[in-house]
C-alpha atoms as an extended CHARMM CRD file, in Angstrom:
* protein
*
       290  EXT
         1         1  ASP       CA            -10.5840000000        3.9100000000       11.5930000000  PROA      1               0.0000000000
         2         2  PRO       CA             -7.2770000000        2.0570000000       12.0670000000  PROA      2               0.0000000000
         3         3  TYR       CA             -5.7570000000        3.5110000000        8.9020000000  PROA      3               0.0000000000
         4         4  SER       CA             -5.6440000000        7.1240000000        7.8760000000  PROA      4               0.0000000000
         5         5  GLY       CA             -4.4160000000        8.6420000000        4.6380000000  PROA      5               0.0000000000
         6         6  ILE       CA             -4.4130000000       11.9220000000        2.8210000000  PROA      6               0.0000000000
         7         7  GLY       CA             -4.7210000000       11.7340000000       -0.3800000000  PROA      7               0.0000000000
         8         8  GLY       CA             -4.8900000000      -13.8040000000       -5.1530000000  PROA      8               0.0000000000
         9         9  GLY       CA             -4.1680000000      -16.7730000000       -4.6090000000  PROA      9               0.0000000000
        10        10  SER       CA             -1.4140000000      -19.3020000000       -4.4480000000  PROA      10              0.0000000000
        11        11  GLY       CA              1.8850000000      -20.1700000000       -6.0170000000  PROA      11              0.0000000000
        12        12  SER       CA              5.0790000000      -18.1930000000       -6.3240000000  PROA      12              0.0000000000
        13        13  SER       CA              5.5880000000      -15.1580000000       -8.5330000000  PROA      13              0.0000000000
        14        14  PRO       CA              7.8440000000      -15.2960000000      -11.5930000000  PROA      14              0.0000000000
        15        15  ALA       CA             10.8620000000      -13.0530000000      -11.9850000000  PROA      15              0.0000000000
        16        16  GLY       CA             10.3380000000       -9.4570000000      -13.0060000000  PROA      16              0.0000000000
        17        17  ASP       CA              7.7560000000       -6.8620000000      -12.0710000000  PROA      17              0.0000000000
        18        18  ILE       CA              4.0100000000       -6.5110000000      -12.5030000000  PROA      18              0.0000000000
        19        19  ARG       CA              2.3970000000       -4.4320000000      -15.2470000000  PROA      19              0.0000000000
        20        20  ARG       CA             -1.0500000000       -4.1010000000      -16.7320000000  PROA      20              0.0000000000
        21        21  GLN       CA             -1.7420000000       -6.1750000000      -19.8000000000  PROA      21              0.0000000000
        22        22  ASP       CA             -1.6210000000       -3.1650000000      -22.1390000000  PROA      22              0.0000000000
        23        23  GLU       CA              1.7140000000       -1.8440000000      -20.8890000000  PROA      23              0.0000000000
        24        24  ASP       CA              5.1450000000       -1.7820000000      -22.4640000000  PROA      24              0.0000000000
        25        25  CYS       CA              7.3940000000       -3.6670000000      -20.0530000000  PROA      25              0.0000000000
        26        26  THR       CA             10.3540000000       -1.4790000000      -20.9690000000  PROA      26              0.0000000000
        27        27  GLN       CA              8.6100000000        1.6330000000      -19.6140000000  PROA      27              0.0000000000
        28        28  PRO       CA              7.6020000000        2.6950000000      -16.0770000000  PROA      28              0.0000000000
        29        29  PRO       CA              4.1400000000        1.4110000000      -15.0740000000  PROA      29              0.0000000000
        30        30  LYS       CA              1.1200000000        3.5050000000      -15.9190000000  PROA      30              0.0000000000
        31        31  LEU       CA             -1.2410000000        5.0520000000      -13.4000000000  PROA      31              0.0000000000
        32        32  PRO       CA             -3.7880000000        4.5360000000      -12.0310000000  PROA      32              0.0000000000
        33        33  LEU       CA             -3.2080000000        1.0540000000      -10.7010000000  PROA      33              0.0000000000
        34        34  ASP       CA             -5.8240000000       -1.5550000000      -11.4610000000  PROA      34              0.0000000000
        35        35  ASN       CA             -6.5470000000       -5.2350000000      -10.9660000000  PROA      35              0.0000000000
        36        36  HSD       CA             -5.4960000000       -6.3680000000      -14.4610000000  PROA      36              0.0000000000
        37        37  ARG       CA             -1.7710000000       -6.6770000000      -14.1200000000  PROA      37              0.0000000000
        38        38  VAL       CA              0.6160000000       -9.2850000000      -15.5370000000  PROA      38              0.0000000000
        39        39  PHE       CA              4.2560000000      -10.1280000000      -14.9180000000  PROA      39              0.0000000000
        40        40  CYS       CA              6.9770000000       -8.6930000000      -17.1360000000  PROA      40              0.0000000000
        41        41  GLU       CA              9.6260000000      -11.4060000000      -17.1340000000  PROA      41              0.0000000000
        42        42  ASP       CA             13.0110000000      -10.0470000000      -16.0880000000  PROA      42              0.0000000000
        43        43  ALA       CA             11.9410000000       -6.4750000000      -16.8540000000  PROA      43              0.0000000000
        44        44  PRO       CA             14.2390000000       -3.8020000000      -15.4320000000  PROA      44              0.0000000000
        45        45  ILE       CA             12.7900000000       -1.7990000000      -12.5640000000  PROA      45              0.0000000000
        46        46  ASN       CA             13.6580000000        1.8940000000      -12.3880000000  PROA      46              0.0000000000
        47        47  GLY       CA             16.2640000000        1.3470000000      -15.0850000000  PROA      47              0.0000000000
        48        48  CYS       CA             18.0920000000       -1.6540000000      -13.5990000000  PROA      48              0.0000000000
        49        49  ASN       CA             17.4020000000       -5.0910000000      -12.2210000000  PROA      49              0.0000000000
        50        50  GLY       CA             17.4640000000       -3.8050000000       -8.6750000000  PROA      50              0.0000000000
        51        51  THR       CA             16.8290000000       -0.1600000000       -7.8180000000  PROA      51              0.0000000000
        52        52  LEU       CA             18.9440000000        2.9270000000       -8.2410000000  PROA      52              0.0000000000
        53        53  ASN       CA             21.0860000000        3.9640000000       -5.2980000000  PROA      53              0.0000000000
        54        54  ASP       CA             21.4910000000        7.7350000000       -5.2040000000  PROA      54              0.0000000000
        55        55  ASN       CA             24.3240000000        7.3550000000       -2.7010000000  PROA      55              0.0000000000
        56        56  THR       CA             26.5100000000        5.4080000000       -5.1090000000  PROA      56              0.0000000000
        57        57  GLY       CA             26.1790000000        7.5270000000       -8.2090000000  PROA      57              0.0000000000
        58        58  GLY       CA             23.1570000000        5.6690000000       -9.5660000000  PROA      58              0.0000000000
        59        59  GLU       CA             24.4420000000        2.1070000000       -9.3010000000  PROA      59              0.0000000000
        60        60  CYS       CA             21.9320000000       -0.6780000000       -8.9340000000  PROA      60              0.0000000000
        61        61  ASP       CA             21.1540000000       -1.6160000000       -5.3350000000  PROA      61              0.0000000000
        62        62  ASP       CA             18.6720000000       -4.3230000000       -4.3870000000  PROA      62              0.0000000000
        63        63  ASN       CA             18.2060000000       -2.6940000000       -0.9710000000  PROA      63              0.0000000000
        64        64  GLU       CA             17.1160000000        0.7490000000       -2.1180000000  PROA      64              0.0000000000
        65        65  ILE       CA             14.1460000000        1.9850000000       -4.1450000000  PROA      65              0.0000000000
        66        66  LYS       CA             14.5270000000        5.2600000000       -5.9770000000  PROA      66              0.0000000000
        67        67  GLY       CA             12.3180000000        7.9940000000       -4.5400000000  PROA      67              0.0000000000
        68        68  VAL       CA             11.7960000000        6.0900000000       -1.2680000000  PROA      68              0.0000000000
        69        69  THR       CA             13.5870000000        7.2860000000        1.8640000000  PROA      69              0.0000000000
        70        70  LEU       CA             13.5610000000        6.2150000000        5.4990000000  PROA      70              0.0000000000
        71        71  ASP       CA             13.0570000000        8.5750000000        8.3960000000  PROA      71              0.0000000000
        72        72  PRO       CA             15.7400000000        8.1320000000       11.1140000000  PROA      72              0.0000000000
        73        73  SER       CA             13.0260000000        6.6350000000       13.3430000000  PROA      73              0.0000000000
        74        74  MET       CA             13.0500000000        3.5170000000       11.1520000000  PROA      74              0.0000000000
        75        75  ASN       CA             16.6030000000        2.7230000000       12.2510000000  PROA      75              0.0000000000
        76        76  LEU       CA             16.0330000000        3.0450000000       16.0030000000  PROA      76              0.0000000000
        77        77  SER       CA             16.5640000000       -0.1750000000       17.9170000000  PROA      77              0.0000000000
        78        78  GLN       CA             13.0450000000       -0.0320000000       19.3860000000  PROA      78              0.0000000000
        79        79  ASN       CA             11.6280000000       -0.1230000000       15.8710000000  PROA      79              0.0000000000
        80        80  LYS       CA             13.7030000000       -3.0230000000       14.5390000000  PROA      80              0.0000000000
        81        81  LYS       CA             10.6600000000       -5.2320000000       13.9290000000  PROA      81              0.0000000000
        82        82  ILE       CA              9.0240000000       -2.6540000000       11.6410000000  PROA      82              0.0000000000
        83        83  LYS       CA             12.3710000000       -2.0600000000        9.9160000000  PROA      83              0.0000000000
        84        84  CYS       CA             12.8220000000       -5.8120000000        9.4610000000  PROA      84              0.0000000000
        85        85  VAL       CA              9.4130000000       -6.0720000000        7.7810000000  PROA      85              0.0000000000
        86        86  TRP       CA             10.2110000000       -3.1350000000        5.5110000000  PROA      86              0.0000000000
        87        87  ASP       CA             13.5670000000       -4.6550000000        4.5490000000  PROA      87              0.0000000000
        88        88  LYS       CA             11.7510000000       -7.7940000000        3.4280000000  PROA      88              0.0000000000
        89        89  LEU       CA              9.0400000000       -5.8470000000        1.5830000000  PROA      89              0.0000000000
        90        90  SER       CA             11.5640000000       -3.6290000000       -0.1790000000  PROA      90              0.0000000000
        91        91  LYS       CA             13.1880000000       -6.6480000000       -1.8100000000  PROA      91              0.0000000000
        92        92  MET       CA              9.9270000000       -7.8100000000       -3.3990000000  PROA      92              0.0000000000
        93        93  PRO       CA              9.7430000000       -7.0290000000       -7.1470000000  PROA      93              0.0000000000
        94        94  GLU       CA              6.0210000000       -6.3880000000       -6.7690000000  PROA      94              0.0000000000
        95        95  ILE       CA              6.6130000000       -3.7030000000       -4.1140000000  PROA      95              0.0000000000
        96        96  LYS       CA              9.3430000000       -2.1520000000       -6.2490000000  PROA      96              0.0000000000
        97        97  ASP       CA              6.8740000000       -2.0190000000       -9.1100000000  PROA      97              0.0000000000
        98        98  LEU       CA              4.2020000000       -0.4160000000       -6.9260000000  PROA      98              0.0000000000
        99        99  LEU       CA              6.6480000000        2.2670000000       -5.7810000000  PROA      99              0.0000000000
       100       100  SER       CA              8.3280000000        2.8910000000       -9.1260000000  PROA      100             0.0000000000
       101       101  VAL       CA              5.9970000000        5.8840000000       -9.5950000000  PROA      101             0.0000000000
       102       102  PHE       CA              8.2550000000        7.6920000000       -7.1220000000  PROA      102             0.0000000000
       103       103  ALA       CA             11.3100000000        7.2630000000       -9.3510000000  PROA      103             0.0000000000
       104       104  ARG       CA             10.1930000000       10.2940000000      -11.3400000000  PROA      104             0.0000000000
       105       105  ASN       CA             11.8320000000       13.6290000000      -10.5590000000  PROA      105             0.0000000000
       106       106  GLY       CA             10.0210000000       15.4790000000       -7.7860000000  PROA      106             0.0000000000
       107       107  TYR       CA              8.0970000000       12.4720000000       -6.4580000000  PROA      107             0.0000000000
       108       108  SER       CA              8.9580000000       10.8450000000       -3.1300000000  PROA      108             0.0000000000
       109       109  VAL       CA              7.6680000000        8.8320000000       -0.1970000000  PROA      109             0.0000000000
       110       110  LYS       CA              9.2770000000        8.6760000000        3.2500000000  PROA      110             0.0000000000
       111       111  LEU       CA              8.6250000000        5.9040000000        5.7980000000  PROA      111             0.0000000000
       112       112  GLY       CA              8.8170000000        6.5040000000        9.5350000000  PROA      112             0.0000000000
       113       113  VAL       CA              7.6150000000        5.2550000000       12.9350000000  PROA      113             0.0000000000
       114       114  THR       CA              5.9290000000        7.0930000000       15.8130000000  PROA      114             0.0000000000
       115       115  ASN       CA              4.9420000000        6.2500000000       19.3890000000  PROA      115             0.0000000000
       116       116  THR       CA              2.3390000000        9.0490000000       19.5220000000  PROA      116             0.0000000000
       117       117  PHE       CA             -0.5090000000        7.2640000000       17.7170000000  PROA      117             0.0000000000
       118       118  PRO       CA             -3.3080000000        5.6920000000       19.7780000000  PROA      118             0.0000000000
       119       119  ILE       CA             -3.4160000000        1.9080000000       19.7780000000  PROA      119             0.0000000000
       120       120  ASN       CA             -6.2950000000        1.8190000000       17.2740000000  PROA      120             0.0000000000
       121       121  LEU       CA             -4.4200000000        3.8170000000       14.6050000000  PROA      121             0.0000000000
       122       122  GLN       CA             -2.0090000000        1.4590000000       12.8480000000  PROA      122             0.0000000000
       123       123  GLY       CA             -0.6920000000        3.9200000000       10.2910000000  PROA      123             0.0000000000
       124       124  ARG       CA             -1.1690000000        7.2500000000        8.5700000000  PROA      124             0.0000000000
       125       125  THR       CA             -0.1580000000        8.7350000000        5.2240000000  PROA      125             0.0000000000
       126       126  SER       CA              0.1490000000       12.4920000000        4.8340000000  PROA      126             0.0000000000
       127       127  ILE       CA              1.5610000000       14.8470000000        2.2440000000  PROA      127             0.0000000000
       128       128  GLN       CA              4.7570000000       16.8250000000        2.7790000000  PROA      128             0.0000000000
       129       129  ASN       CA              5.8730000000       20.1670000000        1.4170000000  PROA      129             0.0000000000
       130       130  ASN       CA              2.2030000000       20.8440000000        0.6300000000  PROA      130             0.0000000000
       131       131  SER       CA              2.4890000000       18.6110000000       -2.4390000000  PROA      131             0.0000000000
       132       132  PHE       CA              0.6770000000       15.3960000000       -3.3070000000  PROA      132             0.0000000000
       133       133  ALA       CA              3.8370000000       14.2730000000       -5.1080000000  PROA      133             0.0000000000
       134       134  ASN       CA              5.5610000000       13.8390000000       -1.7320000000  PROA      134             0.0000000000
       135       135  SER       CA              4.0820000000       11.5650000000        0.9350000000  PROA      135             0.0000000000
       136       136  ILE       CA              5.0530000000       10.5310000000        4.4430000000  PROA      136             0.0000000000
       137       137  VAL       CA              3.9800000000        7.0770000000        5.6650000000  PROA      137             0.0000000000
       138       138  THR       CA              4.0620000000        6.7420000000        9.4550000000  PROA      138             0.0000000000
       139       139  ILE       CA              3.6120000000        3.4080000000       11.2280000000  PROA      139             0.0000000000
       140       140  ASN       CA              2.4970000000        3.0110000000       14.8330000000  PROA      140             0.0000000000
       141       141  GLN       CA              5.3570000000        1.7660000000       17.0220000000  PROA      141             0.0000000000
       142       142  LYS       CA              2.8240000000       -0.0170000000       19.2370000000  PROA      142             0.0000000000
       143       143  LEU       CA              2.2440000000       -2.6420000000       16.5260000000  PROA      143             0.0000000000
       144       144  GLN       CA              5.4770000000       -4.3690000000       17.5640000000  PROA      144             0.0000000000
       145       145  SER       CA              4.6560000000       -5.5810000000       21.0500000000  PROA      145             0.0000000000
       146       146  GLY       CA              2.3050000000       -5.5520000000       24.0120000000  PROA      146             0.0000000000
       147       147  GLU       CA             -1.3330000000       -4.6480000000       23.4620000000  PROA      147             0.0000000000
       148       148  GLY       CA             -0.7650000000       -3.7550000000       19.8410000000  PROA      148             0.0000000000
       149       149  ASP       CA              1.3420000000       -6.7950000000       18.8920000000  PROA      149             0.0000000000
       150       150  TYR       CA              0.3290000000       -7.2470000000       15.2770000000  PROA      150             0.0000000000
       151       151  SER       CA              2.9670000000       -9.7670000000       14.1220000000  PROA      151             0.0000000000
       152       152  HSD       CA              5.1910000000       -9.2060000000       11.1250000000  PROA      152             0.0000000000
       153       153  LEU       CA              2.3560000000      -10.1100000000        8.7380000000  PROA      153             0.0000000000
       154       154  GLY       CA              0.0270000000       -7.5020000000       10.2260000000  PROA      154             0.0000000000
       155       155  ILE       CA              2.7840000000       -4.8890000000       10.0480000000  PROA      155             0.0000000000
       156       156  ALA       CA              3.4080000000       -5.7790000000        6.4020000000  PROA      156             0.0000000000
       157       157  SER       CA             -0.2990000000       -5.3870000000        5.6630000000  PROA      157             0.0000000000
       158       158  THR       CA             -0.2920000000       -1.9680000000        7.3370000000  PROA      158             0.0000000000
       159       159  ILE       CA              2.7520000000       -0.7530000000        5.3970000000  PROA      159             0.0000000000
       160       160  ILE       CA              1.3300000000       -1.9330000000        2.0450000000  PROA      160             0.0000000000
       161       161  HSD       CA             -2.0290000000       -0.2810000000        2.7880000000  PROA      161             0.0000000000
       162       162  GLU       CA             -0.3350000000        3.0360000000        3.5440000000  PROA      162             0.0000000000
       163       163  LEU       CA              1.8940000000        2.8110000000        0.4660000000  PROA      163             0.0000000000
       164       164  ILE       CA             -1.2070000000        2.5370000000       -1.7190000000  PROA      164             0.0000000000
       165       165  HSD       CA             -2.4110000000        5.7820000000       -0.1020000000  PROA      165             0.0000000000
       166       166  ALA       CA              0.9110000000        7.3480000000       -1.1140000000  PROA      166             0.0000000000
       167       167  VAL       CA              0.5530000000        6.1090000000       -4.6990000000  PROA      167             0.0000000000
       168       168  LEU       CA             -2.9430000000        7.6410000000       -4.8590000000  PROA      168             0.0000000000
       169       169  ASN       CA             -1.4330000000       10.9090000000       -3.6480000000  PROA      169             0.0000000000
       170       170  ALA       CA              1.0840000000       10.7320000000       -6.5020000000  PROA      170             0.0000000000
       171       171  GLU       CA             -1.7490000000       10.0170000000       -8.9190000000  PROA      171             0.0000000000
       172       172  THR       CA             -3.6410000000       13.0650000000       -7.6280000000  PROA      172             0.0000000000
       173       173  PHE       CA             -0.5900000000       15.2190000000       -8.2820000000  PROA      173             0.0000000000
       174       174  ASP       CA             -0.0670000000       13.6080000000      -11.6790000000  PROA      174             0.0000000000
       175       175  LYS       CA             -3.5980000000       14.6070000000      -12.7100000000  PROA      175             0.0000000000
       176       176  GLY       CA             -3.1470000000       18.2530000000      -11.7220000000  PROA      176             0.0000000000
       177       177  GLY       CA             -4.2190000000       18.1090000000       -8.0890000000  PROA      177             0.0000000000
       178       178  LEU       CA             -7.5410000000       19.0750000000       -6.5490000000  PROA      178             0.0000000000
       179       179  ASN       CA             -9.9620000000       21.6950000000       -7.7890000000  PROA      179             0.0000000000
       180       180  ALA       CA            -10.3100000000       25.0780000000       -6.0950000000  PROA      180             0.0000000000
       181       181  THR       CA            -12.9830000000       23.8550000000       -3.6620000000  PROA      181             0.0000000000
       182       182  GLN       CA            -10.9650000000       20.7210000000       -2.7370000000  PROA      182             0.0000000000
       183       183  THR       CA            -13.9930000000       18.5620000000       -3.5520000000  PROA      183             0.0000000000
       184       184  GLY       CA            -12.7150000000       16.8110000000       -6.6650000000  PROA      184             0.0000000000
       185       185  LEU       CA             -9.8400000000       16.5640000000       -9.1190000000  PROA      185             0.0000000000
       186       186  LEU       CA             -8.8710000000       19.5690000000      -11.1940000000  PROA      186             0.0000000000
       187       187  ASN       CA             -9.1060000000       17.3390000000      -14.2820000000  PROA      187             0.0000000000
       188       188  PRO       CA            -11.9550000000       14.8900000000      -13.5610000000  PROA      188             0.0000000000
       189       189  SER       CA            -11.7070000000       13.1120000000      -16.9150000000  PROA      189             0.0000000000
       190       190  ALA       CA             -8.0780000000       12.1580000000      -16.2010000000  PROA      190             0.0000000000
       191       191  PHE       CA             -9.0810000000        9.8160000000      -13.3420000000  PROA      191             0.0000000000
       192       192  PRO       CA            -12.9100000000        9.6660000000      -13.3360000000  PROA      192             0.0000000000
       193       193  THR       CA            -13.3760000000        6.7610000000      -10.9210000000  PROA      193             0.0000000000
       194       194  TYR       CA            -11.3090000000        8.4350000000       -8.2040000000  PROA      194             0.0000000000
       195       195  HSD       CA            -12.8170000000       11.8730000000       -8.9070000000  PROA      195             0.0000000000
       196       196  ALA       CA            -16.3330000000       10.4550000000       -8.4490000000  PROA      196             0.0000000000
       197       197  LEU       CA            -15.3670000000        8.9970000000       -5.0860000000  PROA      197             0.0000000000
       198       198  ILE       CA            -13.9030000000       12.3010000000       -3.8650000000  PROA      198             0.0000000000
       199       199  VAL       CA            -17.1250000000       14.0370000000       -4.8620000000  PROA      199             0.0000000000
       200       200  SER       CA            -19.2860000000       11.3680000000       -3.1900000000  PROA      200             0.0000000000
       201       201  LYS       CA            -17.2550000000       11.7030000000        0.0250000000  PROA      201             0.0000000000
       202       202  ASN       CA            -17.5260000000       15.5220000000       -0.0050000000  PROA      202             0.0000000000
       203       203  GLY       CA            -13.7920000000       16.0550000000       -0.4050000000  PROA      203             0.0000000000
       204       204  ASP       CA            -12.7640000000       13.5980000000        2.3390000000  PROA      204             0.0000000000
       205       205  LEU       CA             -9.6800000000       12.1490000000        0.6320000000  PROA      205             0.0000000000
       206       206  ASN       CA             -9.0920000000        9.5110000000        3.2870000000  PROA      206             0.0000000000
       207       207  ALA       CA            -12.6120000000        8.1480000000        2.7910000000  PROA      207             0.0000000000
       208       208  ALA       CA            -12.2600000000        8.3840000000       -1.0040000000  PROA      208             0.0000000000
       209       209  ASP       CA             -8.9300000000        6.5280000000       -0.8670000000  PROA      209             0.0000000000
       210       210  HSD       CA            -10.4290000000        3.7510000000        1.2220000000  PROA      210             0.0000000000
       211       211  GLU       CA            -13.4170000000        3.4090000000       -1.0970000000  PROA      211             0.0000000000
       212       212  TYR       CA            -11.0800000000        3.2690000000       -4.1100000000  PROA      212             0.0000000000
       213       213  ILE       CA             -8.9000000000        0.6020000000       -2.4760000000  PROA      213             0.0000000000
       214       214  ALA       CA            -11.9880000000       -1.4230000000       -1.5080000000  PROA      214             0.0000000000
       215       215  LEU       CA            -13.4880000000       -1.2070000000       -4.9880000000  PROA      215             0.0000000000
       216       216  TYR       CA            -10.4320000000       -1.5270000000       -7.2020000000  PROA      216             0.0000000000
       217       217  GLN       CA             -7.3810000000       -2.5770000000       -5.1780000000  PROA      217             0.0000000000
       218       218  MET       CA             -8.4820000000       -5.4930000000       -2.9700000000  PROA      218             0.0000000000
       219       219  GLU       CA             -6.9900000000       -8.0940000000       -5.3050000000  PROA      219             0.0000000000
       220       220  LEU       CA             -3.6890000000       -6.2200000000       -5.4720000000  PROA      220             0.0000000000
       221       221  LEU       CA             -3.5690000000       -5.6580000000       -1.6960000000  PROA      221             0.0000000000
       222       222  THR       CA             -4.4880000000       -9.2850000000       -0.9460000000  PROA      222             0.0000000000
       223       223  ASN       CA             -1.9120000000      -10.6280000000       -3.3890000000  PROA      223             0.0000000000
       224       224  LEU       CA              0.8900000000       -8.4420000000       -2.0310000000  PROA      224             0.0000000000
       225       225  ILE       CA              0.2310000000       -9.6540000000        1.5120000000  PROA      225             0.0000000000
       226       226  ALA       CA              0.1600000000      -13.2620000000        0.2640000000  PROA      226             0.0000000000
       227       227  LEU       CA              3.4060000000      -12.8300000000       -1.6650000000  PROA      227             0.0000000000
       228       228  TYR       CA              5.0930000000      -11.3480000000        1.3930000000  PROA      228             0.0000000000
       229       229  ASP       CA              3.9900000000      -14.4020000000        3.4010000000  PROA      229             0.0000000000
       230       230  GLY       CA              5.0180000000      -16.8880000000        0.7210000000  PROA      230             0.0000000000
       231       231  ASN       CA              1.4270000000      -17.8580000000       -0.1420000000  PROA      231             0.0000000000
       232       232  ARG       CA              1.2830000000      -20.2730000000        2.7770000000  PROA      232             0.0000000000
       233       233  LEU       CA             -2.4490000000      -19.7590000000        3.3630000000  PROA      233             0.0000000000
       234       234  SER       CA             -5.5850000000      -19.5260000000        1.2600000000  PROA      234             0.0000000000
       235       235  THR       CA             -6.5690000000      -16.2980000000       -0.4760000000  PROA      235             0.0000000000
       236       236  ALA       CA             -9.5180000000      -15.9480000000        1.9150000000  PROA      236             0.0000000000
       237       237  ASN       CA             -7.1420000000      -15.6920000000        4.8750000000  PROA      237             0.0000000000
       238       238  TYR       CA             -5.0910000000      -12.9250000000        3.3070000000  PROA      238             0.0000000000
       239       239  LYS       CA             -8.2330000000      -11.1290000000        2.1600000000  PROA      239             0.0000000000
       240       240  ALA       CA             -9.4830000000      -11.0890000000        5.7510000000  PROA      240             0.0000000000
       241       241  LEU       CA             -6.3060000000       -9.2450000000        6.7040000000  PROA      241             0.0000000000
       242       242  ALA       CA             -6.4560000000       -6.9290000000        3.6790000000  PROA      242             0.0000000000
       243       243  TRP       CA             -9.8720000000       -5.6180000000        4.7790000000  PROA      243             0.0000000000
       244       244  ASP       CA             -8.3280000000       -4.0760000000        7.9150000000  PROA      244             0.0000000000
       245       245  GLY       CA             -8.9350000000       -0.3330000000        7.8280000000  PROA      245             0.0000000000
       246       246  LEU       CA            -11.5940000000       -0.6240000000        5.1280000000  PROA      246             0.0000000000
       247       247  GLU       CA            -14.5160000000       -1.6660000000        7.3280000000  PROA      247             0.0000000000
       248       248  GLY       CA            -16.1150000000        1.7550000000        6.9540000000  PROA      248             0.0000000000
       249       249  THR       CA            -16.3690000000        1.5580000000        3.1640000000  PROA      249             0.0000000000
       250       250  ASP       CA            -19.5440000000        1.0970000000        1.1680000000  PROA      250             0.0000000000
       251       251  ARG       CA            -18.1340000000       -2.0320000000       -0.4070000000  PROA      251             0.0000000000
       252       252  TYR       CA            -17.4290000000       -3.6980000000        2.9260000000  PROA      252             0.0000000000
       253       253  SER       CA            -20.9150000000       -3.0370000000        4.2680000000  PROA      253             0.0000000000
       254       254  GLY       CA            -22.6440000000       -3.6300000000        0.9420000000  PROA      254             0.0000000000
       255       255  THR       CA            -24.3590000000       -0.2350000000        0.9440000000  PROA      255             0.0000000000
       256       256  GLY       CA            -24.1180000000        2.8100000000       -1.2750000000  PROA      256             0.0000000000
       257       257  PRO       CA            -23.9280000000        3.3230000000       -5.0440000000  PROA      257             0.0000000000
       258       258  ASN       CA            -20.5130000000        1.7400000000       -5.6240000000  PROA      258             0.0000000000
       259       259  THR       CA            -21.1550000000       -1.8200000000       -4.4650000000  PROA      259             0.0000000000
       260       260  SER       CA            -23.2410000000       -3.3880000000       -7.2350000000  PROA      260             0.0000000000
       261       261  GLY       CA            -21.8480000000       -6.7550000000       -8.2740000000  PROA      261             0.0000000000
       262       262  HSD       CA            -19.4470000000       -7.0930000000       -5.3620000000  PROA      262             0.0000000000
       263       263  SER       CA            -21.5320000000       -9.0680000000       -2.8860000000  PROA      263             0.0000000000
       264       264  ASP       CA            -18.7880000000      -11.6990000000       -2.4810000000  PROA      264             0.0000000000
       265       265  TYR       CA            -16.6640000000       -9.0470000000       -0.7390000000  PROA      265             0.0000000000
       266       266  TYR       CA            -19.3210000000       -7.8380000000        1.6680000000  PROA      266             0.0000000000
       267       267  MET       CA            -19.0830000000       -8.0140000000        5.4160000000  PROA      267             0.0000000000
       268       268  ASN       CA            -18.0330000000      -11.4020000000        6.7360000000  PROA      268             0.0000000000
       269       269  LEU       CA            -19.0200000000      -11.7960000000       10.3870000000  PROA      269             0.0000000000
       270       270  ASN       CA            -16.0350000000      -14.0830000000       10.9140000000  PROA      270             0.0000000000
       271       271  ARG       CA            -13.5060000000      -11.7840000000        9.2100000000  PROA      271             0.0000000000
       272       272  GLU       CA            -11.9660000000      -10.3930000000       12.3930000000  PROA      272             0.0000000000
       273       273  SER       CA            -11.5530000000      -13.8180000000       13.9860000000  PROA      273             0.0000000000
       274       274  VAL       CA             -9.9120000000      -15.1120000000       10.7860000000  PROA      274             0.0000000000
       275       275  ARG       CA             -7.6820000000      -12.0330000000       10.6870000000  PROA      275             0.0000000000
       276       276  ASP       CA             -6.6420000000      -12.5280000000       14.3200000000  PROA      276             0.0000000000
       277       277  ALA       CA             -5.8920000000      -16.2180000000       13.7400000000  PROA      277             0.0000000000
       278       278  VAL       CA             -3.7050000000      -15.3760000000       10.7410000000  PROA      278             0.0000000000
       279       279  ILE       CA             -1.8090000000      -12.7400000000       12.7030000000  PROA      279             0.0000000000
       280       280  ASN       CA             -1.3340000000      -14.9440000000       15.7680000000  PROA      280             0.0000000000
       281       281  SER       CA             -0.1040000000      -17.8580000000       13.6540000000  PROA      281             0.0000000000
       282       282  ARG       CA              2.8190000000      -15.7570000000       12.4590000000  PROA      282             0.0000000000
       283       283  LYS       CA              4.0400000000      -14.3810000000       15.7970000000  PROA      283             0.0000000000
       284       284  SER       CA              6.6190000000      -17.1210000000       16.3040000000  PROA      284             0.0000000000
       285       285  GLU       CA              7.4730000000      -18.0110000000       12.7050000000  PROA      285             0.0000000000
       286       286  ASP       CA              9.4650000000      -15.0550000000       11.3840000000  PROA      286             0.0000000000
       287       287  PRO       CA             12.8470000000      -13.5240000000       12.2670000000  PROA      287             0.0000000000
       288       288  CYS       CA             11.1420000000      -10.1290000000       12.5240000000  PROA      288             0.0000000000
       289       289  ASN       CA              9.3540000000      -11.3630000000       15.6380000000  PROA      289             0.0000000000
       290       290  ARG       CA             12.4920000000      -12.2800000000       17.5900000000  PROA      290             0.0000000000
């Protein structure tokens, strides 16, 4: 499994952030995330048009997202490609909207890089301080060059995938955490779709996360990758990349109780070759690759 966690189309996006159709654009976005989100034109994010900078007394800063911090490893010269991708992602209103859940007091996510992961593990999301409100996203340094060269687009896909894990962690905390046996949510009715997946996966939160992303977040994940890349390709190309790390899900294979009505997303024998072609096409086209 290339991703581990605890816990479409074309055209350019309008100004503002993304909210569900039933949401008040003047308020922080509701959880859980879903696939029915619309743009709030020029809506403030985290209280201002950029993000709040804790280092400047709360002034707006387009280069910082409240509740999101970088591990020192992100600023090492050997990790400049991953840092470059993150810098570009962090300026996207849609990413700011995704991460605005961490603007609340006590919630946080930290991004870092490691050279200790095997080549087949692109990223991992874990909790810190024994709390689902606080996540650590760690990206594999090997994605930048050599055998693991994944291009800036592949790195962006990995980071977005792991950030969704972190948001699900925050949602778990928001709903009271896990029950005493760690096999479901403490308050199942607060997030029934996710609770059912935890139960079906016998308390394996990584597997439950992946099933939830595959069932309910593929459109969001695909669109975020496309927006990062400027929508230069068809949705099918970005979807092929979005499926990375989700090959073990019921929805991908078309088996299990959660796949009814989703046959158009089932295993595509050409998916990996399409994914590789997309990645390779971007290796010489972005400043992050130089």
